[in-house]
C-alpha angles and dihedrals in degrees: 000000000000115000118213108215101177093084093045090060088060091056099267129119122270116266118220115210114200114227102206144011126245131209117252134184111215121191119193145146146186110278111245116242139164092290098044120034125192093270091060116103088231090070099051118131119257125204121197133180111216138176112224142148094245142346094276092057090044090056091048093050090047092058091043092058093039092055091050099041107028103019093237116141128207091245091059097036140084130211110220101182142353115197130175113230117219128200115266096214109019094168097062122081113235138182117239131192118203124195112194145155124225138183119231134174090273100046144283119323135189115223142177126202136175126215135181109216143138095249140018093244090054089052091049092049089050089051091052091049091046093050092046091053100041104032103017088237119160122219093250090059093055122083116189109217101179141354126195138176105236130214116227092256092052095058117106107179118090092218089064099035092058090073094056097076119102095222097053114149133188106208121198103214096166115051138136114247121229111247119207115249092245091062098042115116134176093225128029136181098226137048118255118254110235099171109090 
């Protein structure tokens, strides 16, 4: 969390700005009543994976999508469980493909992006940062449709495919050479050469 202290100096409370979004699994359903019993298809249990800042926002997004897709409102619904999903292997680099829809000033657009990260949440956060920088899109205007861990042969973007070669090298063309202590001086008459 990053605390903004400029408003607190003016006598207001501190505002906490969350840095990243986490993945949550929200399980909910329509509450059975006299009209719809538990055997009715209206009352079946729905499970949804969401990316949100905290559990409160995850619940809110769950009811937002339920009201649009299944016509179940928060007043007639029930949340059974909210669980945060953690990465199974956070020490291995993986390729992720993200299909999403976002609203811009000209309309709604479908988009697909690939990221190479340690976890899915890191890839989603990179996507949010990328869309904020390139398209000025806020997180509320972005709807993630699908995420998938990609195999090397499934990747399409050249920026991701360049890391799949066996002979990949990371040259350091611009570096400062180490001078022996006997030749070190405080002042010199020529500029140091840093291109090796």
